N, C-alpha and C positions, 0 to 999 in steps of 0.2 A: 345660415338660414337655408333650409332645403326647399320648402314650398312657400313662396311669398304669398301674402294675402291678396295682392293685386300686382299688376304690372302696368306701369305708366310710361308712355313715351314722351320725352320732353324735347321739344325743338327750340334751340336757342343758339346764340352766337358763339363763335370761336374767339371773340374779343369781348372785353368787359364793358365797353361803352364808356361814354364820357361821364355819366352820372354814377356815383358810388351806390345809388339806390338799386341799380340793376343787379350788382353783385350781392346786395343784401337780399333781394328777392330770390335770386338763384339759390343762395345759401338756405333761405327759409323753405323753399320748395323741396330741396334735397333733404333737409331736416325732417320735414313733414313726411316724406316718402319713407325714410328710414325708421322714424319713431312709430309709424303705423304698420310696420312689418311689410313694406312694399319692395318692389323691384323697379329700378330705373332702367329704361331702355333709351339709349341716346346715341349720338353720332360718333362716340368713341374718342373724341379729342381730349387733350390734356390741358388746353389753354382756354382762357376766357370764361364765359358763362358756362360752357359745357364742362370745363374742368371743375368749376366751383360747385355746380349742382352734383356732379359725380362724387367729389370729395365729401361734400356734406351728407349725401345719402349713405355712403359707407361709414362715415364717422358716427352716424346715428343708428347704425346696425342694419341697414338695408343692403340689398344686392345690387350690383351694377353690371349691366350688359351693354357693351359698346359694339357698334357696328360701323366700320370705317373702310373706305376704299383703299386699295393697295397703294395708290399714288400718294395718299396722305401719310400712310405708314412709312413710305420711302423718304418722305420729308421730315420724319421723326415727330409727327404730330399726334401719334397714338398714345392713349393713356393705358400703359401696360398693367396698371394696378387694378383693372376691371376684374370682376369675378369671372366674366366671360368676355373675350374679345374676339369678335368675328371679323375676318378680313375678307372683303368682297372686291369684285373687279369694277363694278359700275355703280353709279348713283342710283340707278333703277333697282339693282339688287339690294342696295342699302336701304332704300325706302321700303321695299317689299318686305325685307326681313324685320325691319323695325315694326312695321304694321302687324306682321304675323305674331310677333312676340309680345304684343301690347293689348291690354284691355281698354285703355283710354289714352287720350293724347292731350298734351298741354303745349301751347305755342306761345312763346313770349315775343311779342312784337316790340321792337326797339323802344318806342316812345310810350309804351303802355305797361302798367305795373300791377294792377290788382287782379287776383284770380277770381273769375266769375263763377265757375262751377267746379265742384270737386268730382269725385268718382261716382258712377252709377254702380249699383250692386249687380252682380252677375258678370258674365263674360262678354256682354255687348259693349261695343266701342262707343265712347262718348267724347265730345270735344270740349275743352275748356280753353278759354282765351282771356288774356288780361284785358281789362275794360276801362280803366281810368287813366287819363293823361297825366303826366307829371306837371306839377305847377311850375 
């Protein structure tokens, strides 16, 4: 995929959490991004929800852009299978690059699971956050 239809930044954990539903949601988000011709921009990790959403995005045909600090690369936490893997020095650089590369953002809060908003058309940034608590 040369030019993705959109680029969405996903903020989620480097662990899967205690509830298997978290992994299911991460997988579904990645699948949605990939099947809609999108690009995932994320923290570049290979474990937990980050790894799951990245794997699912690529499996569904989407592009994956990881942005990870050198300190985490040194600890072997980077997902080297990314289409692009950017290694930065600071968390500030990481966040800035992720924002620059994204049209929209999705943040998965640990205890919340349903996606409230999808993407806005155009290049303007929008925020989507999960809104329903687990039972």
